[in-house]
C-alpha positions in Angstrom: -14.5 8.8 -16.7 -17.2 6.3 -17.7 -18.3 3.6 -15.3 -16.8 0.7 -17.3 -13.3 2.3 -17.3 -13.7 3.1 -13.6 -14.6 -0.5 -12.7 -11.7 -1.9 -14.7 -9.3 0.6 -13.0 -10.6 -0.5 -9.6 -10.2 -4.2 -10.5 -6.7 -3.6 -11.8 -5.9 -1.7 -8.6 -7.2 -4.5 -6.4 -5.2 -7.1 -8.5 -2.0 -5.0 -8.1 -2.5 -4.7 -4.3 -2.9 -8.5 -4.1 0.4 -9.4 -5.9 3.0 -11.0 -3.7 5.7 -8.5 -4.8 3.5 -5.6 -3.7 2.6 -7.3 -0.4 6.3 -7.9 0.3 7.2 -4.4 -0.6 4.5 -3.1 1.8 5.8 -5.4 4.5 9.4 -4.1 4.2 8.1 -0.5 3.9 6.3 -1.0 7.3 9.4 -2.5 8.9 11.5 0.4 7.7 9.0 2.9 9.1 9.0 1.1 12.4 12.7 1.1 12.8 13.9 4.4 14.4 17.6 3.6 13.8 17.1 3.2 10.1 15.0 6.3 9.8 17.6 8.3 11.7 20.4 6.9 9.5 18.4 7.8 6.4 18.0 11.3 7.7 21.7 11.5 8.4 22.5 10.4 4.9 20.2 13.1 3.5 21.8 15.7 5.6 25.3 14.6 4.6 24.2 14.8 0.9 23.1 18.3 1.4 26.3 19.2 3.2 28.5 17.7 0.4 26.6 19.6 -2.3 26.9 22.9 -0.3 30.6 22.4 0.3 31.2 21.5 -3.4 29.2 24.6 -4.4 31.3 26.8 -2.1 34.5 24.9 -3.3 35.3 23.8 0.2 37.1 20.7 1.3 34.6 17.8 1.6 36.5 14.6 1.4 35.9 13.8 5.1 32.2 14.4 4.6 32.1 12.2 1.6 34.0 9.5 3.5 31.5 9.7 6.4 28.6 9.5 3.9 30.1 6.5 2.1 30.5 4.6 5.4 27.0 5.3 6.6 25.6 4.6 3.1 27.2 1.2 3.1 25.8 0.4 6.6 22.4 1.6 5.4 22.5 -0.4 2.1 23.7 -3.6 3.7 20.9 -3.7 6.2 18.6 -6.6 5.2 15.5 -4.5 5.7 16.8 -1.8 3.4 18.2 -4.3 0.9 14.9 -6.1 0.6 12.9 -2.9 0.6 14.9 -1.5 -2.3 14.7 -4.9 -4.2 10.9 -5.1 -3.9 10.5 -1.4 -4.7 12.3 -2.0 -8.0 10.2 -5.1 -8.7 7.0 -3.2 -8.0 8.2 -0.4 -10.3 8.9 -3.0 -13.0 5.4 -4.5 -12.6 3.8 -1.1 -12.8 5.9 -0.2 -15.9 4.8 -3.5 -17.6 1.1 -2.8 -16.8 1.5 0.7 -18.2 3.1 -0.7 -21.4 0.3 -3.3 -21.7 -2.4 -0.7 -21.3 -0.7 1.5 -23.9 -0.4 -1.4 -26.3 -4.1 -2.3 -26.0 -5.2 1.3 -26.4 -3.0 1.7 -29.5 -4.6 -1.5 -30.9 -8.1 0.0 -30.4 -7.1 3.3 -32.1 -5.4 1.5 -35.1 
């Protein structure tokens, strides 16, 4: 990679990291990591998902497991930290997607 491209990539990276939406995402990500109850609940949800898949694969009754999962998932999703974390995660993804499209458009213009 030539130096000009490398410098532009570093400047773009710095710009992205300074955006309010990225800073807020990182803040909520940190809050999530520091919250043992949420991490435990997240692990329980993953385990329940696996259990549901296994039971369905084995054609076993799993309605009670699904109901338990739904209750815990609702608690998880309604938590303000999780809600905001997911919201900002989507906004960061949207920003990165837009940047990718802009780069692609500019490169296409140079090729044409």
